[in-house]
A tleap script that builds the chain and sets N, CA, C and O, in Angstrom:
source leaprc.protein.ff14SB
mol = sequence {
  NMET ASP ILE GLN MET LEU THR ARG PHE PHE
  MET TRP CYS THR ILE PHE ASN VAL GLY LEU
  LEU PHE LEU SER PHE ILE PHE LEU ALA PHE
  VAL GLY ASP PHE VAL TYR ARG ILE HIE SER
  LYS TRP PHE PRO MET LYS ARG GLU THR PHE
  ASN MET ALA CYS TYR LEU PHE ILE GLY ILE
  TYR LYS ILE ILE VAL LEU VAL PHE ASN ILE
  ILE PRO TRP ILE ALA LEU LEU ILE ILE CGLY
}
set mol.1.N position { 157.679 -72.806 154.626 }
set mol.1.CA position { 158.802 -71.889 154.678 }
set mol.1.C position { 159.062 -71.391 153.251 }
set mol.1.O position { 159.334 -72.182 152.349 }
set mol.2.N position { 158.974 -70.096 153.066 }
set mol.2.CA position { 159.161 -69.525 151.733 }
set mol.2.C position { 160.543 -68.881 151.598 }
set mol.2.O position { 161.327 -68.855 152.546 }
set mol.3.N position { 160.818 -68.368 150.409 }
set mol.3.CA position { 162.133 -67.788 150.119 }
set mol.3.C position { 162.385 -66.542 150.963 }
set mol.3.O position { 163.517 -66.301 151.383 }
set mol.4.N position { 161.353 -65.754 151.216 }
set mol.4.CA position { 161.536 -64.540 152.026 }
set mol.4.C position { 161.963 -64.876 153.447 }
set mol.4.O position { 162.826 -64.210 154.019 }
set mol.5.N position { 161.356 -65.909 154.012 }
set mol.5.CA position { 161.723 -66.299 155.376 }
set mol.5.C position { 163.150 -66.847 155.417 }
set mol.5.O position { 163.911 -66.525 156.330 }
set mol.6.N position { 163.513 -67.665 154.439 }
set mol.6.CA position { 164.881 -68.177 154.380 }
set mol.6.C position { 165.887 -67.046 154.183 }
set mol.6.O position { 166.971 -67.066 154.765 }
set mol.7.N position { 165.526 -66.061 153.362 }
set mol.7.CA position { 166.414 -64.916 153.147 }
set mol.7.C position { 166.638 -64.151 154.447 }
set mol.7.O position { 167.767 -63.781 154.767 }
set mol.8.N position { 165.567 -63.918 155.193 }
set mol.8.CA position { 165.713 -63.226 156.482 }
set mol.8.C position { 166.516 -64.063 157.471 }
set mol.8.O position { 167.326 -63.530 158.229 }
set mol.9.N position { 166.287 -65.391 157.462 }
set mol.9.CA position { 167.032 -66.280 158.349 }
set mol.9.C position { 168.533 -66.190 158.082 }
set mol.9.O position { 169.323 -66.027 159.011 }
set mol.10.N position { 168.924 -66.295 156.814 }
set mol.10.CA position { 170.346 -66.225 156.485 }
set mol.10.C position { 170.912 -64.822 156.692 }
set mol.10.O position { 172.095 -64.669 156.997 }
set mol.11.N position { 170.075 -63.801 156.527 }
set mol.11.CA position { 170.534 -62.435 156.802 }
set mol.11.C position { 170.902 -62.297 158.282 }
set mol.11.O position { 171.966 -61.774 158.614 }
set mol.12.N position { 170.015 -62.770 159.172 }
set mol.12.CA position { 170.287 -62.653 160.598 }
set mol.12.C position { 171.428 -63.560 161.042 }
set mol.12.O position { 172.210 -63.194 161.920 }
set mol.13.N position { 171.525 -64.742 160.439 }
set mol.13.CA position { 172.678 -65.614 160.730 }
set mol.13.C position { 173.979 -64.929 160.338 }
set mol.13.O position { 174.970 -64.992 161.065 }
set mol.14.N position { 173.966 -64.275 159.184 }
set mol.14.CA position { 175.159 -63.563 158.727 }
set mol.14.C position { 175.503 -62.413 159.662 }
set mol.14.O position { 176.666 -62.221 160.016 }
set mol.15.N position { 174.501 -61.656 160.057 }
set mol.15.CA position { 174.746 -60.524 160.962 }
set mol.15.C position { 175.334 -60.999 162.282 }
set mol.15.O position { 176.322 -60.441 162.758 }
set mol.16.N position { 174.736 -62.025 162.877 }
set mol.16.CA position { 175.237 -62.530 164.156 }
set mol.16.C position { 176.641 -63.110 164.026 }
set mol.16.O position { 177.506 -62.833 164.857 }
set mol.17.N position { 176.871 -63.908 162.994 }
set mol.17.CA position { 178.184 -64.546 162.847 }
set mol.17.C position { 179.280 -63.557 162.480 }
set mol.17.O position { 180.399 -63.680 162.977 }
set mol.18.N position { 178.995 -62.587 161.631 }
set mol.18.CA position { 180.000 -61.570 161.314 }
set mol.18.C position { 180.267 -60.708 162.546 }
set mol.18.O position { 181.406 -60.310 162.790 }
set mol.19.N position { 179.228 -60.422 163.318 }
set mol.19.CA position { 179.423 -59.686 164.567 }
set mol.19.C position { 180.289 -60.446 165.552 }
set mol.19.O position { 181.158 -59.862 166.199 }
set mol.20.N position { 180.057 -61.746 165.671 }
set mol.20.CA position { 180.877 -62.570 166.555 }
set mol.20.C position { 182.310 -62.654 166.054 }
set mol.20.O position { 183.250 -62.626 166.848 }
set mol.21.N position { 182.480 -62.756 164.748 }
set mol.21.CA position { 183.819 -62.774 164.162 }
set mol.21.C position { 184.539 -61.462 164.429 }
set mol.21.O position { 185.708 -61.463 164.814 }
set mol.22.N position { 183.852 -60.342 164.230 }
set mol.22.CA position { 184.439 -59.030 164.491 }
set mol.22.C position { 184.773 -58.859 165.969 }
set mol.22.O position { 185.834 -58.338 166.312 }
set mol.23.N position { 183.871 -59.297 166.841 }
set mol.23.CA position { 184.099 -59.192 168.281 }
set mol.23.C position { 185.309 -60.022 168.716 }
set mol.23.O position { 186.116 -59.570 169.528 }
set mol.24.N position { 185.431 -61.233 168.177 }
set mol.24.CA position { 186.586 -62.053 168.551 }
set mol.24.C position { 187.886 -61.450 168.035 }
set mol.24.O position { 188.913 -61.516 168.711 }
set mol.25.N position { 187.847 -60.861 166.835 }
set mol.25.CA position { 189.044 -60.192 166.322 }
set mol.25.C position { 189.421 -59.002 167.202 }
set mol.25.O position { 190.585 -58.858 167.578 }
set mol.26.N position { 188.460 -58.156 167.531 }
set mol.26.CA position { 188.723 -56.983 168.372 }
set mol.26.C position { 189.225 -57.426 169.746 }
set mol.26.O position { 190.171 -56.852 170.287 }
set mol.27.N position { 188.587 -58.441 170.295 }
set mol.27.CA position { 188.974 -58.926 171.613 }
set mol.27.C position { 190.414 -59.425 171.607 }
set mol.27.O position { 191.187 -59.102 172.509 }
set mol.28.N position { 190.777 -60.210 170.596 }
set mol.28.CA position { 192.147 -60.726 170.541 }
set mol.28.C position { 193.151 -59.647 170.172 }
set mol.28.O position { 194.309 -59.721 170.583 }
set mol.29.N position { 192.735 -58.652 169.409 }
set mol.29.CA position { 193.655 -57.592 169.009 }
set mol.29.C position { 193.991 -56.660 170.170 }
set mol.29.O position { 195.128 -56.205 170.292 }
set mol.30.N position { 193.005 -56.374 171.025 }
set mol.30.CA position { 193.230 -55.383 172.069 }
set mol.30.C position { 193.513 -55.964 173.450 }
set mol.30.O position { 194.194 -55.327 174.254 }
set mol.31.N position { 193.016 -57.137 173.736 }
set mol.31.CA position { 193.297 -57.753 175.036 }
set mol.31.C position { 193.872 -59.156 174.849 }
set mol.31.O position { 193.593 -60.059 175.638 }
set mol.32.N position { 194.672 -59.330 173.806 }
set mol.32.CA position { 195.275 -60.625 173.508 }
set mol.32.C position { 196.203 -61.117 174.595 }
set mol.32.O position { 196.270 -62.318 174.855 }
set mol.33.N position { 196.930 -60.197 175.242 }
set mol.33.CA position { 197.836 -60.606 176.317 }
set mol.33.C position { 197.069 -61.182 177.499 }
set mol.33.O position { 197.486 -62.170 178.103 }
set mol.34.N position { 195.944 -60.554 177.820 }
set mol.34.CA position { 195.104 -61.044 178.910 }
set mol.34.C position { 194.542 -62.433 178.582 }
set mol.34.O position { 194.540 -63.327 179.428 }
set mol.35.N position { 194.073 -62.598 177.359 }
set mol.35.CA position { 193.547 -63.895 176.926 }
set mol.35.C position { 194.648 -64.947 176.959 }
set mol.35.O position { 194.425 -66.080 177.385 }
set mol.36.N position { 195.832 -64.566 176.508 }
set mol.36.CA position { 196.958 -65.517 176.530 }
set mol.36.C position { 197.303 -65.925 177.952 }
set mol.36.O position { 197.530 -67.104 178.220 }
set mol.37.N position { 197.344 -64.960 178.872 }
set mol.37.CA position { 197.679 -65.296 180.261 }
set mol.37.C position { 196.674 -66.268 180.867 }
set mol.37.O position { 197.058 -67.207 181.565 }
set mol.38.N position { 195.398 -66.049 180.603 }
set mol.38.CA position { 194.367 -66.944 181.145 }
set mol.38.C position { 194.512 -68.346 180.546 }
set mol.38.O position { 194.511 -69.339 181.273 }
set mol.39.N position { 194.636 -68.421 179.221 }
set mol.39.CA position { 194.695 -69.726 178.569 }
set mol.39.C position { 196.017 -70.452 178.830 }
set mol.39.O position { 196.052 -71.682 178.854 }
set mol.40.N position { 197.082 -69.714 179.023 }
set mol.40.CA position { 198.359 -70.389 179.278 }
set mol.40.C position { 198.391 -71.016 180.673 }
set mol.40.O position { 199.206 -71.903 180.929 }
set mol.41.N position { 197.525 -70.572 181.566 }
set mol.41.CA position { 197.422 -71.239 182.868 }
set mol.41.C position { 196.746 -72.599 182.708 }
set mol.41.O position { 197.118 -73.560 183.382 }
set mol.42.N position { 195.771 -72.682 181.833 }
set mol.42.CA position { 195.052 -73.940 181.606 }
set mol.42.C position { 195.809 -74.867 180.674 }
set mol.42.O position { 195.929 -76.067 180.925 }
set mol.43.N position { 196.324 -74.284 179.585 }
set mol.43.CA position { 197.013 -75.052 178.552 }
set mol.43.C position { 198.374 -74.423 178.311 }
set mol.43.O position { 198.470 -73.438 177.579 }
set mol.44.N position { 199.428 -74.967 178.907 }
set mol.44.CA position { 200.748 -74.349 178.719 }
set mol.44.C position { 201.186 -74.422 177.247 }
set mol.44.O position { 201.255 -75.497 176.650 }
set mol.45.N position { 201.477 -73.247 176.690 }
set mol.45.CA position { 201.924 -73.167 175.299 }
set mol.45.C position { 202.710 -71.886 175.099 }
set mol.45.O position { 202.599 -70.948 175.888 }
set mol.46.N position { 203.498 -71.852 174.047 }
set mol.46.CA position { 204.244 -70.654 173.711 }
set mol.46.C position { 203.310 -69.600 173.139 }
set mol.46.O position { 202.224 -69.912 172.650 }
set mol.47.N position { 203.747 -68.349 173.206 }
set mol.47.CA position { 202.940 -67.256 172.674 }
set mol.47.C position { 202.749 -67.394 171.163 }
set mol.47.O position { 201.675 -67.082 170.649 }
set mol.48.N position { 203.769 -67.853 170.453 }
set mol.48.CA position { 203.664 -68.025 169.001 }
set mol.48.C position { 202.618 -69.081 168.654 }
set mol.48.O position { 201.871 -68.930 167.688 }
set mol.49.N position { 202.571 -70.144 169.443 }
set mol.49.CA position { 201.574 -71.193 169.225 }
set mol.49.C position { 200.171 -70.661 169.483 }
set mol.49.O position { 199.235 -70.972 168.747 }
set mol.50.N position { 200.034 -69.864 170.524 }
set mol.50.CA position { 198.736 -69.262 170.836 }
set mol.50.C position { 198.294 -68.329 169.716 }
set mol.50.O position { 197.132 -68.358 169.308 }
set mol.51.N position { 199.209 -67.503 169.214 }
set mol.51.CA position { 198.869 -66.605 168.116 }
set mol.51.C position { 198.452 -67.378 166.875 }
set mol.51.O position { 197.499 -66.998 166.194 }
set mol.52.N position { 199.166 -68.468 166.579 }
set mol.52.CA position { 198.827 -69.264 165.410 }
set mol.52.C position { 197.463 -69.935 165.589 }
set mol.52.O position { 196.690 -70.017 164.635 }
set mol.53.N position { 197.161 -70.411 166.788 }
set mol.53.CA position { 195.862 -71.037 167.043 }
set mol.53.C position { 194.732 -70.020 166.884 }
set mol.53.O position { 193.690 -70.334 166.308 }
set mol.54.N position { 194.934 -68.816 167.387 }
set mol.54.CA position { 193.914 -67.773 167.245 }
set mol.54.C position { 193.734 -67.371 165.788 }
set mol.54.O position { 192.607 -67.196 165.325 }
set mol.55.N position { 194.829 -67.224 165.072 }
set mol.55.CA position { 194.762 -66.873 163.653 }
set mol.55.C position { 194.059 -67.973 162.862 }
set mol.55.O position { 193.265 -67.687 161.966 }
set mol.56.N position { 194.348 -69.222 163.191 }
set mol.56.CA position { 193.707 -70.356 162.533 }
set mol.56.C position { 192.211 -70.386 162.837 }
set mol.56.O position { 191.400 -70.616 161.940 }
set mol.57.N position { 191.841 -70.154 164.101 }
set mol.57.CA position { 190.431 -70.120 164.485 }
set mol.57.C position { 189.676 -69.047 163.713 }
set mol.57.O position { 188.608 -69.310 163.162 }
set mol.58.N position { 190.224 -67.848 163.672 }
set mol.58.CA position { 189.541 -66.756 162.977 }
set mol.58.C position { 189.456 -67.042 161.481 }
set mol.58.O position { 188.439 -66.742 160.857 }
set mol.59.N position { 190.499 -67.611 160.901 }
set mol.59.CA position { 190.476 -67.924 159.474 }
set mol.59.C position { 189.457 -68.988 159.124 }
set mol.59.O position { 188.704 -68.831 158.163 }
set mol.60.N position { 189.419 -70.072 159.893 }
set mol.60.CA position { 188.452 -71.139 159.631 }
set mol.60.C position { 187.030 -70.648 159.876 }
set mol.60.O position { 186.120 -70.973 159.113 }
set mol.61.N position { 186.836 -69.871 160.930 }
set mol.61.CA position { 185.501 -69.337 161.214 }
set mol.61.C position { 185.037 -68.412 160.097 }
set mol.61.O position { 183.862 -68.416 159.731 }
set mol.62.N position { 185.952 -67.623 159.560 }
set mol.62.CA position { 185.616 -66.727 158.455 }
set mol.62.C position { 185.176 -67.523 157.223 }
set mol.62.O position { 184.204 -67.160 156.561 }
set mol.63.N position { 185.885 -68.595 156.923 }
set mol.63.CA position { 185.515 -69.437 155.781 }
set mol.63.C position { 184.155 -70.093 156.011 }
set mol.63.O position { 183.338 -70.156 155.092 }
set mol.64.N position { 183.903 -70.581 157.222 }
set mol.64.CA position { 182.621 -71.213 157.540 }
set mol.64.C position { 181.481 -70.214 157.404 }
set mol.64.O position { 180.435 -70.545 156.847 }
set mol.65.N position { 181.668 -68.995 157.906 }
set mol.65.CA position { 180.635 -67.961 157.785 }
set mol.65.C position { 180.388 -67.632 156.323 }
set mol.65.O position { 179.241 -67.469 155.908 }
set mol.66.N position { 181.435 -67.535 155.554 }
set mol.66.CA position { 181.285 -67.235 154.129 }
set mol.66.C position { 180.510 -68.334 153.412 }
set mol.66.O position { 179.569 -68.048 152.672 }
set mol.67.N position { 180.897 -69.579 153.623 }
set mol.67.CA position { 180.290 -70.696 152.887 }
set mol.67.C position { 178.866 -70.996 153.357 }
set mol.67.O position { 177.994 -71.270 152.533 }
set mol.68.N position { 178.619 -70.950 154.656 }
set mol.68.CA position { 177.331 -71.386 155.174 }
set mol.68.C position { 176.358 -70.256 155.491 }
set mol.68.O position { 175.197 -70.538 155.791 }
set mol.69.N position { 176.772 -68.994 155.438 }
set mol.69.CA position { 175.861 -67.891 155.728 }
set mol.69.C position { 175.785 -66.881 154.593 }
set mol.69.O position { 174.703 -66.604 154.076 }
set mol.70.N position { 176.910 -66.339 154.211 }
set mol.70.CA position { 176.904 -65.229 153.253 }
set mol.70.C position { 176.528 -65.708 151.853 }
set mol.70.O position { 175.681 -65.094 151.205 }
set mol.71.N position { 177.133 -66.778 151.378 }
set mol.71.CA position { 176.838 -67.253 150.020 }
set mol.71.C position { 175.385 -67.711 149.882 }
set mol.71.O position { 174.751 -67.354 148.890 }
set mol.72.N position { 174.816 -68.485 150.826 }
set mol.72.CA position { 173.386 -68.820 150.686 }
set mol.72.C position { 172.485 -67.584 150.745 }
set mol.72.O position { 171.478 -67.520 150.040 }
set mol.73.N position { 172.836 -66.616 151.570 }
set mol.73.CA position { 172.031 -65.392 151.649 }
set mol.73.C position { 172.053 -64.644 150.315 }
set mol.73.O position { 171.011 -64.190 149.841 }
set mol.74.N position { 173.224 -64.517 149.718 }
set mol.74.CA position { 173.328 -63.838 148.419 }
set mol.74.C position { 172.572 -64.614 147.355 }
set mol.74.O position { 171.897 -64.014 146.518 }
set mol.75.N position { 172.672 -65.938 147.372 }
set mol.75.CA position { 171.943 -66.754 146.391 }
set mol.75.C position { 170.439 -66.573 146.541 }
set mol.75.O position { 169.720 -66.468 145.547 }
set mol.76.N position { 169.965 -66.537 147.779 }
set mol.76.CA position { 168.527 -66.325 147.994 }
set mol.76.C position { 168.110 -64.917 147.579 }
set mol.76.O position { 167.005 -64.729 147.069 }
set mol.77.N position { 168.963 -63.940 147.786 }
set mol.77.CA position { 168.642 -62.584 147.312 }
set mol.77.C position { 168.532 -62.544 145.798 }
set mol.77.O position { 167.669 -61.856 145.253 }
set mol.78.N position { 169.397 -63.273 145.119 }
set mol.78.CA position { 169.389 -63.280 143.648 }
set mol.78.C position { 168.130 -63.962 143.126 }
set mol.78.O position { 167.483 -63.444 142.216 }
set mol.79.N position { 167.770 -65.121 143.688 }
set mol.79.CA position { 166.601 -65.817 143.149 }
set mol.79.C position { 165.295 -65.248 143.679 }
set mol.79.O position { 164.232 -65.522 143.123 }
set mol.80.N position { 165.360 -64.457 144.752 }
set mol.80.CA position { 164.144 -63.870 145.318 }
set mol.80.C position { 163.718 -62.708 144.528 }
set mol.80.O position { 162.710 -62.079 144.849 }
savepdb mol mol.pdb
quit
């Protein structure tokens, strides 16, 4: 496994994960009420708690994507 293959691997991981992050943001922004109604049937919670959980999920996922995908990809681009 060479640097070029690792660079492509992290590039595609970044593309997929940023796409998933964007999709989850769009989904929660535009159909958040629908998502809340479905989840509140399974897990009874207040709307504020649901919003905070979603915001926390997106924030932690963003940090994970940054640390484990984007930064290694940039580092491999620099040394490649």
